[in-house]
C-alpha positions in Angstrom: 23.1 33.3 -0.6 19.6 32.8 0.8 17.8 35.9 2.0 16.5 35.7 5.6 12.8 35.9 5.9 11.2 38.4 8.3 8.8 37.4 11.0 5.9 38.8 8.9 6.9 36.8 5.9 7.1 33.6 7.9 3.7 34.3 9.5 2.1 35.1 6.1 3.5 32.0 4.5 2.3 29.9 7.4 -1.3 31.3 7.1 -1.3 30.9 3.3 0.1 27.3 3.2 -1.7 25.9 6.2 -1.4 22.1 6.7 -3.5 20.1 9.0 -1.8 18.8 12.1 -0.6 15.3 11.6 -2.5 12.8 13.6 -0.7 9.9 15.1 -1.8 6.4 14.0 -3.6 4.3 16.5 -1.3 1.9 18.4 -1.8 -1.7 17.4 -0.8 -4.4 19.9 1.9 -6.8 18.7 -0.3 -9.9 18.5 -2.6 -8.1 16.0 0.2 -7.1 13.6 0.1 -9.3 10.5 3.4 -10.6 9.3 4.4 -12.7 6.3 6.6 -15.7 6.9 9.0 -15.7 4.0 10.6 -19.0 4.9 7.4 -21.0 5.1 6.9 -21.5 1.3 10.6 -22.4 0.9 10.5 -24.9 3.7 7.2 -26.4 2.4 8.7 -26.8 -1.1 11.8 -28.5 0.4 9.6 -31.0 2.3 7.4 -31.6 -0.7 10.5 -32.5 -2.8 11.7 -34.8 -0.1 8.3 -36.4 0.2 8.1 -36.9 -3.6 11.5 -38.5 -3.7 10.6 -41.0 -1.0 7.3 -41.8 -2.5 8.8 -42.9 -5.9 9.4 -46.6 -6.1 
């Protein structure tokens, strides 16, 4: 069973193991968020295959 810490122990631990306050990240507007289109290369490959088949005599 865990022993309950006294207020002094909690305060002491807080002072010893200080962590900086987490800073929130700056908000980025949606149009500036870079995304990767996973389907684009697959669709491009499909159209390349279709184009190559049609080009063959």
